[in-house]
C-alpha positions in Angstrom: -14.7 -1.7 35.8 -18.4 -1.2 35.5 -20.8 -2.3 32.7 -24.3 -1.0 32.5 -27.1 -1.6 30.0 -25.7 -5.1 29.3 -27.8 -7.4 27.1 -30.6 -9.4 28.5 -29.9 -12.8 30.0 -31.9 -14.3 27.2 -29.7 -12.7 24.5 -26.5 -13.6 26.3 -27.6 -17.2 26.9 -28.6 -17.6 23.2 -25.2 -16.2 22.1 -23.4 -18.7 24.4 -25.8 -21.5 23.4 -26.8 -22.2 27.0 -30.1 -21.7 28.9 -31.0 -18.7 31.0 -30.9 -20.8 34.2 -27.3 -21.9 33.6 -26.3 -18.3 32.9 -28.0 -17.1 36.0 -26.3 -19.7 38.2 -22.9 -18.8 36.7 -23.5 -15.1 37.4 -24.4 -16.0 41.0 -21.2 -18.1 41.4 -19.2 -15.2 40.0 -20.8 -12.9 42.6 -20.3 -15.5 45.5 -16.6 -15.8 44.7 -16.1 -12.1 44.5 -15.4 -11.7 40.7 -18.3 -9.4 40.1 -21.0 -7.4 41.9 -24.4 -6.7 40.6 -24.9 -2.9 40.7 -28.4 -3.0 39.3 -30.7 -5.2 37.3 -28.8 -4.2 34.1 -25.4 -3.5 35.5 -22.4 -5.4 36.9 -19.0 -4.3 38.3 -16.0 -6.5 37.8 -14.1 -6.4 41.1 -10.7 -7.6 39.9 -10.1 -7.6 36.2 -6.9 -9.6 36.5 -8.6 -12.4 38.5 -11.5 -12.4 36.0 -9.1 -12.7 33.0 -7.2 -15.5 34.7 -10.4 -17.4 35.5 -11.5 -17.1 31.9 -8.2 -17.9 30.3 -7.7 -21.0 32.5 -10.9 -22.5 31.1 -10.2 -21.9 27.4 -8.3 -24.6 25.6 -5.3 -23.4 23.6 -5.8 -23.3 19.8 -5.1 -26.6 18.3 -6.0 -28.7 21.3 -9.5 -30.0 20.8 
């Protein structure tokens, strides 16, 4: 799955309430572990959608457990 013309890091970082450096490091880690590839400055490709979904869902607390 490819995504192009994604929002700027600044906009994504503001939405997530993190700084741009943190977002940049997270994207680099995702690239290093093979979850995504950067296709261009404004585009990424998700290598394995199932692995990405599992990585995301394993870090989100179930509703009601705070």
